[in-house]
Backbone as CSV, one residue per row, in Angstrom:
resi,resn,N_x,N_y,N_z,CA_x,CA_y,CA_z,C_x,C_y,C_z
1,UNK,-37.300,61.231,26.731,-37.581,59.996,27.999,-38.080,58.950,27.448
2,UNK,-39.442,58.927,27.194,-40.129,57.721,26.565,-39.576,57.322,25.862
3,UNK,-39.322,59.158,24.898,-38.783,58.635,23.190,-38.171,57.206,22.973
4,UNK,-37.405,57.953,23.998,-35.315,57.015,24.034,-35.769,55.049,24.714
5,UNK,-36.457,55.635,25.659,-36.902,54.586,26.019,-37.520,53.429,24.379
6,UNK,-38.372,54.019,23.970,-39.439,53.369,22.943,-38.422,52.999,21.966
7,UNK,-37.423,53.958,21.551,-36.368,53.674,20.334,-35.644,52.492,20.623
8,UNK,-34.834,52.191,21.839,-33.661,51.439,22.352,-34.847,49.851,22.690
9,UNK,-36.139,49.643,22.934,-36.606,48.752,23.016,-36.890,48.493,21.687
10,UNK,-37.116,49.092,20.521,-37.191,48.742,19.321,-36.221,48.093,18.416
11,UNK,-34.989,48.375,18.618,-33.751,48.700,18.448,-33.119,46.968,18.760
12,UNK,-33.481,46.246,20.161,-33.127,44.847,21.032,-34.496,44.099,19.942
13,UNK,-35.436,44.694,19.343,-36.518,44.676,18.860,-35.924,43.410,17.388
14,UNK,-34.909,44.494,16.943,-33.992,44.604,15.488,-33.517,43.239,15.142
15,UNK,-32.655,43.409,16.753,-31.829,42.978,17.006,-31.726,41.596,16.543
16,UNK,-32.861,41.058,17.829,-33.326,39.584,17.247,-33.814,39.044,16.711
17,UNK,-34.133,39.762,15.930,-35.188,39.794,14.522,-33.547,39.337,13.500
18,UNK,-33.053,39.945,14.080,-31.864,39.977,12.367,-31.007,38.521,13.129
19,UNK,-30.867,38.023,14.413,-30.472,36.775,14.940,-30.758,35.843,15.105
20,UNK,-32.389,35.585,14.426,-32.889,34.769,13.989,-32.632,35.004,12.147
21,UNK,-32.783,35.486,11.803,-32.436,35.797,9.986,-31.164,34.810,10.274
22,UNK,-29.964,35.093,10.827,-28.916,34.726,10.522,-28.747,33.257,11.046
23,UNK,-29.230,32.624,12.789,-29.546,31.658,13.122,-30.511,30.786,11.127
24,UNK,-31.330,31.071,11.304,-32.137,30.248,10.370,-31.027,30.077,8.712
25,UNK,-30.502,30.775,8.489,-29.266,30.889,7.219,-28.396,29.754,7.452
26,UNK,-27.865,30.312,8.755,-26.412,29.138,9.300,-26.847,27.600,8.976
27,UNK,-28.354,27.680,9.526,-28.947,26.351,10.058,-28.595,25.160,8.674
28,UNK,-29.363,26.383,7.737,-29.926,26.301,5.938,-28.888,25.360,5.400
29,UNK,-27.730,26.660,5.805,-26.107,26.401,4.746,-25.710,25.445,5.221
30,UNK,-25.547,24.709,6.516,-25.407,23.690,7.556,-26.073,22.411,6.724
31,UNK,-27.166,22.092,6.706,-28.286,21.161,6.881,-27.960,21.097,4.287
32,UNK,-27.309,21.818,4.011,-27.356,22.228,2.460,-25.361,21.201,2.355
33,UNK,-24.767,21.722,3.728,-23.393,21.366,3.454,-23.317,19.539,3.519
34,UNK,-23.648,19.443,5.245,-23.998,17.906,4.820,-24.902,16.619,4.224
35,UNK,-25.766,17.657,3.185,-26.234,16.741,1.905,-25.538,16.871,1.048
36,UNK,-25.002,17.931,0.722,-23.785,18.054,-0.746,-25.118,18.521,-1.581
37,UNK,-26.269,19.341,-0.600,-27.094,20.258,-1.797,-26.897,21.631,-2.540
38,UNK,-26.561,22.054,-3.466,-25.588,23.509,-3.503,-26.877,24.094,-3.080
39,UNK,-26.133,25.212,-3.404,-27.014,26.703,-2.585,-26.776,27.786,-3.710
40,UNK,-28.437,27.880,-4.607,-28.500,29.720,-5.083,-28.985,30.456,-4.647
41,UNK,-27.468,30.775,-4.238,-27.200,32.338,-3.717,-28.421,33.684,-4.745
42,UNK,-29.138,33.428,-5.185,-29.624,34.605,-5.546,-31.072,34.306,-5.049
43,UNK,-31.434,33.059,-4.963,-32.703,32.399,-4.658,-32.646,32.632,-2.734
44,UNK,-31.900,32.611,-2.068,-31.198,32.265,-0.970,-31.757,33.896,-0.532
45,UNK,-30.647,35.197,-1.192,-30.302,36.465,-1.010,-32.085,36.803,-1.316
46,UNK,-32.626,36.144,-1.948,-34.455,37.081,-2.267,-34.633,36.547,-0.819
47,UNK,-34.778,35.023,-0.749,-35.887,35.132,0.652,-35.293,35.429,2.038
48,UNK,-33.570,35.626,2.293,-34.150,36.268,3.569,-34.331,38.050,3.389
49,UNK,-34.391,38.311,1.562,-34.892,39.710,1.945,-36.346,39.891,1.659
50,UNK,-37.210,38.925,2.032,-38.386,38.868,1.725,-38.568,38.539,3.185
51,UNK,-37.885,38.353,3.880,-38.361,37.575,4.983,-37.935,39.032,6.322
52,UNK,-36.804,39.182,5.805,-36.791,40.685,6.611,-37.581,42.283,6.645
53,UNK,-37.989,42.174,5.659,-39.491,43.211,5.520,-40.606,42.039,5.790
54,UNK,-40.667,41.086,5.737,-42.464,40.506,6.399,-41.724,40.762,7.104
55,UNK,-40.966,40.227,8.417,-40.035,40.748,9.532,-40.926,41.803,10.211
56,UNK,-40.019,42.591,9.551,-40.822,44.207,10.385,-42.037,44.418,10.214
57,UNK,-42.717,44.478,8.386,-43.952,44.717,8.531,-44.920,43.707,8.853
58,UNK,-45.660,42.490,9.397,-46.428,41.982,9.696,-45.468,40.597,10.864
59,UNK,-44.057,40.713,10.774,-43.655,39.752,12.441,-44.315,38.322,12.079
60,UNK,-44.011,38.179,11.087,-43.472,37.028,10.779,-42.778,36.696,9.176
61,UNK,-41.863,34.946,9.076,-41.599,34.987,7.526,-42.406,34.728,6.442
62,UNK,-42.092,35.195,5.695,-42.928,34.674,4.465,-42.923,33.214,4.023
63,UNK,-41.182,33.492,3.991,-40.516,32.282,3.330,-39.707,31.829,3.613
64,UNK,-39.502,30.484,3.207,-38.326,29.143,3.957,-37.373,28.762,2.942
65,UNK,-36.550,29.085,3.215,-35.161,27.598,2.301,-35.689,26.783,1.537
66,UNK,-36.245,26.223,1.971,-36.783,24.391,1.686,-38.209,24.431,0.825
67,UNK,-38.754,25.608,0.726,-40.470,25.510,0.981,-40.849,25.366,-0.763
68,UNK,-41.558,25.299,-1.266,-42.065,25.419,-2.943,-42.986,25.888,-2.900
69,UNK,-43.864,26.545,-1.715,-44.510,27.560,-1.453,-43.748,29.275,-1.605
70,UNK,-43.049,28.706,-1.108,-41.844,29.870,-0.939,-41.404,30.052,-2.534
71,UNK,-40.899,29.424,-3.217,-40.672,29.243,-4.812,-41.647,29.935,-5.652
72,UNK,-43.208,29.747,-5.044,-44.496,30.206,-6.254,-44.167,31.264,-6.176
73,UNK,-44.325,32.035,-4.451,-44.398,33.138,-3.892,-43.061,34.614,-4.531
74,UNK,-42.277,33.560,-4.845,-41.259,34.172,-4.929,-40.789,34.299,-7.122
75,UNK,-41.686,33.843,-7.600,-41.315,33.559,-8.973,-42.832,34.474,-9.050
76,UNK,-44.259,34.642,-8.467,-44.913,35.567,-8.144,-44.688,36.925,-8.309
77,UNK,-43.305,37.534,-7.550,-42.778,38.417,-7.088,-41.838,39.010,-8.422
């Protein structure tokens, strides 16, 4: 019974994280659309992947969509 509760709570946390990731992506796409900026799909996918993994391990985003430091980190990896 305790294990079931623990797993269910963990699933909600993962769902919340996924919801935030999608919201951040949609905000980024909307901002690009409004400013007429093109979106690099490969770079965006790398940022999403890095953020999902870092949220799972460290509970923080390591990359931002419009950040020079994120670009430097991606280039190092």
